[in-house]
N, C-alpha and C positions, 0 to 999 in steps of 0.2 A: 592328895596323890591318887592318880588313876590306877585302878587295878586292871591287869591284863590277864583275865582268866582264860584257860585253855581246857578243852574237854578231849580226853583220849578215849576212843572207842573203836570197836572193830567187829568183824563177823565174817561168816562165810559168804562168798560172792557166787552168783549164778554162773558167771563166766569170768575167768581171770583178766580178761580184756575190758571188762566193764565195771562200773562202780554201783552195781545193783545187788543188794543183799538177798540171799536165798530165803531167809526168814528173819524179819526184823524183831520178832519176839525173842530170838536167841542172840541178840547183840550182846557183846561183851563190853560193858561199861567199866573202863579201868579207873576213871575218876576225873575230877576237876582239879587243875593245878594253877598256882598263883603266878607262874611265869613260864615262858617258852622252854627254858632250859630243863626244868623239872618235868614238863610235859613231854619233851623230846626223850628224856631218859626213860620215862614210863612207856612211851611208844616203842622205843627200841627194844626194851626188855620183852614186851608183849609180842612184838614182831619176831624176835629171835626164838621165842618159845614155840612159835607156829611155823617156822621156816620150812618145814617139810610138807606143809599143806599149801599148794599153789593157789587154792581158792580162798584162803584166809587173808584178810587185809585189816590193817589198823590205820586210823587216821587221827590227826590233830585238828580239832575245830577251834578257831580263834573266837571264843565267845565274846570277847571285848569288841569285836568288829560287828557283831550282830545288834548291839544296843547303842544307839546314839541318843543321849539324853536331850540333845537340842532339837531333834527331829520330832515332828508331830506323831502322836500315837497311831498305831495301825487300827483298822476297824475291829480286829479281833480283841485288842486291848480295851476297846471302848464298850464291848458287849456287857460288861458288868455294871456300867454306869447308867 
C-alpha cells in the first residue's frame, strides 16, 4: 500500500502577495500527516489561529509527490556512496 504523506508548515511572508518567507529559521512545522484529510484539518486549524496576521501563511506539501521510487536517484542522494 502506498503512503501519501503530507507536510503542513507555515511562517511569516515578506509580502502577502508572494510566497517568500521572512525568516526560514522561524518556520512553524505543524507536522507530517498520513493522508490529505488530516493534513487539511491541521492546516485549517493553524491558518485560523493566525487569521489576523495577513503576512502569515500555511501550506500543505505533498511529500509523496517528491519521491518516486522508480526514478533514478538525484546527484545529492549519490554523494554518500
